[in-house]
N, C-alpha and C positions, 0 to 999 in steps of 0.2 A: 439558531444553532441547536443541534441535537447533541446533548451531552454536557456534563458539568464536572468533568474530572480534571486531571492534571493539564492536558493540552487546552481544554476549554478555559481554564483560569487564565492561562497566558494569552489566549486569543481575546478574551474579554478585556484584559488590560490594554492590548494593542488597539482594539477598535474604540473602546469608550474613551481612552485617554489621548490617543495619538493618531487617529485616522479621521480627519475631517471629511465629511461627505458620505460616510458610511455609519449607519446606525444599527446597533445590535438590538433589534426590537423585542425579541423573545428568546428565552432559553428554555428548551424542552428537556426535561429529565425525569426519570422515574421518581426520584426523590426531590420534591420541589424545594425543600430547604437548601439543598446543595446548589440549585440554580439561583436562589436568592443570594446565597453566599458568594457566588461568582460576581454578582453586581456590587454587593456591599463591600467586598474586599477592595474594590477599586474606587470607592468613594461615593457610590450611588446611595442616596438617602432611602431608607426602607420605605418611607411614605411615598416615594416615587415608583415603587414596584407593585404591580398588580398581579394577583393570581387569577388566571382566566381559564374558563372551561368551555368556551365556545369561540368560533372564529369571529363572530360579530363582536364579542367583548374584546378580543385581541385587536381588531381593527379600531375599535373605539379608544383603546389604550394608546395606540399609535397616533391617532388624531389628537389625543390630549397631551401628547409629548411625554408619555409615561413609558417605563420599561415593563415588560410582562414576563411571567413564568407560567409554565403549564406542565402537566405530566402526560398530556395526550398528544401524540405525534400528529394526529389528524387535525387538531386545532392549529398547530403551527404550520402545517403544510397547506391548509385550505384557506387561510385568511387572505382576503383580497389585496391588502396593502403590503404583503410580504413580496419582495422582488426576487429574492434568492435565498436558498437554504444552504446550511453547512453541516455535514455529518462528521462528528468528532468523537464518536464513542469507541471505535475499535472493536465493537461486538458484532459478529456476523448476523445474528438473528435480529437484533434491534435495528442495526444499520439497514438490513434488507427492508424492514417495515418502513423506516423513515424515508428511504430512497424511493421505494415504489409509491408511497403516498405523495411525495414531492412530484414525481413524474406524472402521476394521475391528475394532479391539480395544476399541471402546467408550470411548475416552478423549476428553474434551472438549479443545479446543485453542484457544490464543490465538496469533494469527499476526502477526508483524511483516513478513511477506513480501508487500509491496504488489505486487511484480511478478507473483507467482502469483495473488494475490487479484483483481487487475484482469483477469487472463487467463482464469482458470477458476473464479473465486469462486462464481458461481451454481450450477454443477454440484456443486462441493464442498459448498456449503451444503445442497443438496438431498440429497446422500449423507449428510451429518451428520444432517439431519432424519430420514431413513429409519432411521438407526442409533440415534436417540434421544439424540444428544449435541450439544453446542454447539460451533460453529466461529465465532470472532470475531476481529476486528482488535484492536489494542492501544492503550490509553491511552498518551499521549506522542508517538505518530505523528500527523501533521496530520489525517488523516481522522477519527479519533476526537475530537481536540480540536475540529474543526469540528462534528462531530455533537453533542457535548456542548453546544456553544454554540447550535446549531440547535434542539436540544430545549428549551433554556432560553427561546429566543425564542418558540417555539411555546407553551410553558407560559404565557407572558405573554398569549397570545391574539393575537399578531401573526402576519402572514403573511410567512414568509421568501421573499425574492426572489433571493438570491445567497449562495453559500458561497464564500469566497475564501481564498487561500493567499498568504502574503507571502514573497518570496524576494529574495536580494541580487544574483544574477547569472543571466543566461541568454545562452548563446552556443551555437547548435545545432551548431557545428563543433568544439567542444572534443574532445580525444582523451586517451587514457591518457598520451600523451607530454606534452601541455600541462599535465596535472593531476598529474603524478608528484610534484613537489616538495610540493604542498599535501597530497597523500595521505600522503606520508612524515611530514610534520609532525604529522599527526593519527593516525597508525597505522592508516590505512585502505588499501584497495586502490585503485589508480588507476582501475579500472573503475567502482567504486562512486562515487567522487568525480566521475568524468566523467558518470555518469548524473544527478547533481545539476545539473551545470553545463550540460549540453546540453538540459535540459528534459524528459528522459524520466521521471525520478523524479516530478516534480510532475504529469506527465500521468497516471501510474499512480495517484497519490494522489487527484487530482481525479476520475478515473473511478470509483474506489471510493466517493468521497463522493456522486457522482451516482447510482450504483447503489443506495446506501443511502437516498437521499432521494427519488428519482424526478426529480430535476432533470436538465437536459440542458446543452448548450453553445450559445453564440450563433453560433459558426463553427468550422471546423476549426482545431484548435490553441488554441482559446479566444482571447479578445481580447488579454489580457496587456499591460495598460497599463504603461508606464514612468512612475513618479511618485515623487518624492522626499519628498513630504509625508506627513502622517498619513492613515490610511484614512478618518477622519471627513470629510476634505476631498474624498473621492471619491464622495459620495452622489449627485452630479448628473452623474457621468461615464458612467453606463450608461442605456440606453433603458428607462424604466420600463414602457412598453407592451410592449416586446419581452420583458422579463423576465416580465411577467404572462402574456403569450400562450404562452410556453414552459413555464409552470409552475415558473419559477425556473431559474437557471443556476449552474454552477460556473465559477470564474474564478481568476486570480492577478494579482498586481502585482509588478513588478520595482522594487526600491529603496524601497518604501513602509515606513512605520512604523505600529505597533511591530514591529520585526523581531527574530526570525523567527516572528511570530505568525500568527494567522488572523483572518478577519472574516466576519460575517454581516450582510447588509443586509436590512431588513424594512420592511413598511408596516403602518400601523394599519388596523383594520377598521371603526372608527367614530370620530365626532368626539370622544367622551368620552376615548377612548384618546389621541387627538392632544393634548388639553389636558394630560393627565398626563405624556405624554412630553415635551412642551415644558416643563412645570413641573420635570421631572427633568433639564433642561438638555441634552436630546438634540435640540433644535431644533424648527422648525415642520413638518418633513417635506417632501414625502410619504415620503421614504426616510430611515430611521433606521439608525445605525451601531452595531454591537456587535462587540467584539473581545476576543481573548485574546492577550496580548503575548508568549507563549512557547509552545514545545512542548519537553519535556525528555526525550524519547525514553527511554533506558534507566532514567532515574530514576523513571518513572511506570508502567512495565510491570507491576510487582507489583500495582498497583491492579486491573488487568484480570484477573489471575489470581485474585485474591480475589473480584471481582465474579462471575466465571463459576463458580468452584469452590464458593463458599459461598452465593451468592445466586441463582445461575442467571440472572444479569442479563447481557444481551448488549450490550457496548459498541457494536458495529457489525456489520451483516451486509447482504448484498444483499436487496432487496425481492422479487426474482424474476428475470425475464429481464434481461439487461444493457440499460442505457439508453445508456451511453457506453463506447466501446472505446478502446484505445490502439493505433494502427497504426504500422507501420514505414515510415520515410522514408529515402531515401538521403542519407547525410552527405557523400558524394563520388560521382563517377561510378563505378558498379559494372559489372563486366564478366561476361559469360556464363561460366560455369564456376567462378566464385569461390564459396566457401562463406562465408555470413554469420557474422561473429563475434558475441560476446555483447553483452548490454546494457552500455552505457557503453564500447563499443568504438570502432573506427575507421570502421565502415561504415554504421551506421544510427542514427537517433534516433527517439524515439517522440512522437507528438502525439495529442491527443484527437480522436475523430470519433464521430458518433452511431452507435449499434449498427445502425440501419437502413441507413445508407449503407455501413458496413463490410460488412454482409452483401450488400447489393445490388451493390456493386462488387467483392466478393470480395477485400477488402483484407487483407493479412497482419497478424495481431496481433503487436505488438512482442514480447510475451512468448514467441512461438513462432518468432521469426526465427532464433535461433541454430541453426546446423547445417543450415540450408536452403541448397541449391545453386542458383545462379541459372541460368535457362534462356536469358535474354536480357540485353542491356545495359540498365541503368537510369540515367537522368539524375540529376544532383544535385538534391535536393529533390523528387524524384518519389516518389509512394507505391508501395510494393511490393505486388503482388497475389499471391494463391494461384497464379494462372496463370503467374506469373513464376518459380516455384521448384519444386524437388523436395525435399519435406520429408524429414527423417531417418526411417528405418524403426524401428518398434517403440519409439517414444518416448512415455513416459507422459503428459507434458503435452499432446502432440498427440492422444493417445487420449482424454484427459479433455475436451479442447476439442471433439472430434468428438461426444462424448456430449452436451455442453452445447448445441451447435448443433442436434443432432437433437431434443433435449428441448424447447428453448425457441424457437429461432428468434427473431425480433423482430417487433414490430408495425410495419406500414408507417406508422402515424401518428406514429412517433417520428422520422421523417426530418426533417432540418433543412430548413426552407422559406425562411428568411431569406437575403438576399444577404450575402456576406462584407463585413464592415466593417473599416475601417482602425483 
């Protein structure tokens, strides 16, 4: 497992204590003491944990029945006895390194790194395919919870029209200062919590869902209704003709129930289905509501590891070229010469846009904004473009994204043609 933060601590608990047949052989983290702490917090004796600096030493620790820690991603990815890797850092740069190393060494990977997956997922998936390994997102995160429900609805023979995400709060202008107390309460970083609050995280999640289903968005940033009732009551709140014409949309609701779940809206394909849906108490249609009332993050990830390692079953992956991107918007007035901080910071927030418009207008992907130096002033709530910045040199995510853009581009037919709705 790459990472030893909030999610990693929960994953360690689930695997070490409650998942027979799955062994967390090594935790790789920049700070080895935090990796050790993940193990000792769940009762692993310190004497049974080895710090390793080579793949051979890691393999030996596995043979000896010991747990291992390292600060070198190449060690974790290249060891012969490692069957599968898990990316749980949420950092685009580190995640890109861990993912490419895993692919290069023939290791399948399950990723909880929505930030990386929404930015460079199609090219990483192509690289994994060429290497003959699986790269997938994880059960427990909203994209896979949505995809599992989307598959169920399709299995019923219905036509999905919308994949939705339920969240409790959205304020584009939250910062690490406003979120510091909440972050401390839950043992998370202020930046991660800020990315939840300012809408960036949900944008990454819904972009991943769009790219795995072929769905798109109704408008920049999605519609994002604020609604305090149950999602069953929302079936008439979206334009069914628009959803049909776009081939389905990804969306979210603020304040809806059941929280923090997901929902899929679908339509029947014939009158007989309508009869049985009504008989099953889903109503007369034409839009029917399906939902899962929770996503349990760290408590569910081990299911994906088993699905991939044992069954070669892929929970989620992009279909091909990106359909939806996450672009960087100015959280405050930005000044020429400033260097953009990271996701969940003080300077930018991310919103969904079609891949066609992102490419056509040369808009800066949110996952690549960190470290870019501004060439001109940017107004609050203005989209940042590639022409506005000087990107960092020799940066792996930027290199991967260049390969992705060169390989795929996007179809002009994916451009949003509808007018922005309120």
